C-alpha positions, -999 to +999 in steps of 0.1 A: -171-226-354-145-197-346-113-207-361-078-190-353-066-164-377-040-190-387-064-215-398-086-188-416-055-175-433-046-210-442-083-214-458-080-184-476-045-194-494-055-230-503-087-214-520-067-195-545-074-161-534-045-139-547-024-116-523-034-086-539-072-093-536-065-106-500-048-075-489-076-051-502-099-073-482-077-072-451-079-033-452-116-035-445-123-068-428-109-090-402-099-129-412-129-138-391-153-115-409-141-130-440-150-165-427-185-155-417-191-138-450-187-170-471-222-188-471-241-161-454-254-139-484-249-142-522-242-108-525-207-114-510-195-132-539-188-098-554-162-095-527-141-125-538-152-131-573-175-160-581-150-186-588-127-181-558-161-175-535-171-210-549-140-227-539-139-208-504-175-222-498-164-257-506-132-256-485-150-241-456-148-270-434-128-280-404-121-317-414-113-307-448-086-280-437-071-303-410-067-330-437-048-304-462-025-296-432-019-332-423-011-338-460+013-310-461+031-324-428+033-359-442+051-344-475+077-327-451+063-292-460+051-266-433+036-232-437+038-200-422+007-173-424+010-136-425+003-134-387+037-150-381+057-132-407+086-109-401+072-071-402+094-062-434+076-089-451+041-073-441+050-039-455+020-028-477+043-021-506+056-056-504+020-067-512+024-095-486+015-131-493-015-146-472+009-178-465+042-192-474+049-230-478+083-237-466+109-265-460+139-258-440+148-234-412+119-209-407+137-186-384+158-174-413+130-150-424+138-129-393+176-126-397+192-097-416+190-106-455+207-094-485+192-104-521+217-110-550+199-116-584+209-113-620+206-127-654+205-164-662+228-163-689+255-145-673+292-142-679+322-154-665+328-121-648+290-124-634+296-156-620+328-144-605+312-115-589+282-133-577+305-158-559+327-133-544+300-107-530+279-138-515+309-154-499+322-122-484+289-112-473+286-144-451+312-131-428+289-102-420+262-129-409+240-119-437+216-146-451+217-144-488+183-144-505+179-155-544+153-173-565+171-207-574+174-197-610+202-206-633+231-182-635+236-156-610+211-170-584+225-205-584+259-191-580+252-169-554+233-200-535+265-224-542+289-196-527+270-196-495+268-231-492+306-233-499+313-205-473+292-221-446+267-196-445+228-195-448+208-189-478+168-186-487+155-195-523+123-180-529+105-202-557+081-191-585+066-224-585+056-250-559+080-267-534+075-298-555+079-287-587+112-269-586+122-250-617+145-254-635+149-291-627+187-290-632+187-271-599+168-299-579+202-310-564+209-273-553+177-273-537+181-304-516+219-291-508+203-257-495+179-275-472+207-299-461+229-271-451+204-257-427+189-232-454+154-225-463+131-228-495+098-209-495+070-202-520+037-187-519+023-213-545+007-245-537+034-275-537+022-287-569+021-254-588+040-256-620+057-222-625+040-198-651+052-166-669+035-143-644+047-162-610+085-157-612+082-120-616+055-120-590+078-137-566+103-115-567+087-088-545+091-114-519+131-117-525+134-079-523+107-076-494+128-100-472+160-081-477+177-050-464+189-045-501+190-060-534+220-066-552+219-067-591+252-085-605+243-085-642+211-076-661+203-071-697+176-047-704+147-071-700+161-092-670+137-103-642+164-088-618+156-055-630+119-061-617+133-072-585+154-039-582+121-020-590+102-037-561+132-031-539+131+008-547+092+008-542+098-010-506+124+016-498+151-009-496+190-004-508+194-010-545+230-020-554+244-029-589+277-043-598+292-021-625+299-041-660+317-035-691+299-010-714+305-035-742+286-062-727+250-068-734+246-087-701+254-052-681+234-030-700+205-032-674+230-031-642+249-001-660+215+016-662+206+012-628+238+029-617+232+057-638+196+061-623+212+063-590+218+025-577+245+022-552+278+008-567+285-028-553+321-027-553+329-051-522+309-067-495+324-043-470+312-012-490+278-029-491+275-032-452+292+000-445+261+015-467+235-006-447+254+000-412+265-038-406+297-044-391+316-077-396+318-099-364+350-106-351+366-138-364+392-158-345+421-164-365+431-199-371+467-209-370+470-238-396+504-258-398+518-256-433+538-288-445+571-278-462+593-303-483+630-303-477+637-276-504+608-253-495+622-256-456+655-244-469+643-213-487+617-205-457+648-208-434+671-181-455+639-158-458+637-159-420+667-136-416+653-110-442+645-101-478+664-118-504+667-107-542+660-138-562+697-142-576+710-139-539+683-167-530+695-188-559+732-184-547+725-194-512 
């Protein structure tokens, strides 16, 4: 039976075929070619690997695939396959996923995005820098992308929520296995705010050592640029910045103290040619984005009797502190 490409991509993804292996196959075969090759000849096992081939053969059933789709829907999980992903995510350097599972507003994938990443064990300076940049970038209608990790990621997500902006969390685990568990509430707040949470891993997948660095290519791939706020020499944020460079995206770094171990990696990025992230305005000037005109809202300020007296005096002009006290 001939299925749509969408269904074939779903079949390939749930069978455990890796994105890297799939992209090599897609360079040579169409999705339907791959569907036809499973079960036709034993020699085609070599294309997929024996274990994946056996799973593909077992799952090559219309009723089974429909049950899988229905099960996801029942759990409030949707999916988008590569034939419906934005072009920037399909760039070969991104090593695009076969499919993304998601909860939330999938249209955010097609908006202008900026990634903010950094160390989990950040300093107060890193927290404040991430918060400031994420907040200010919302004024440029940028969607902020990060990884829902503790530290810089979480502060960036929370700042966007407080500012009333939009954010995307890219998980290194399945949607039903949020890591770390301390950020489950943040996960729920992102969804409640109209944001988006995505993962290329099956909903029940427990995050592994390899999966978090692997998902970083999607964080950078979705984004115009990546801002590294704080990063030690072995920070995963440096992996994201490396992916961004390979994908021909902008790489920004927040300058940090030369005395702080948490800024060694981000300062090294600057030394190697990253763009200093000094303000949201500078960042958006670099990527050629302009802030939309925001109508100023006049808010009445309630003054008590003493404040009102001071205000009345100052209306006639500046006064020195001593003169003000005398009046």
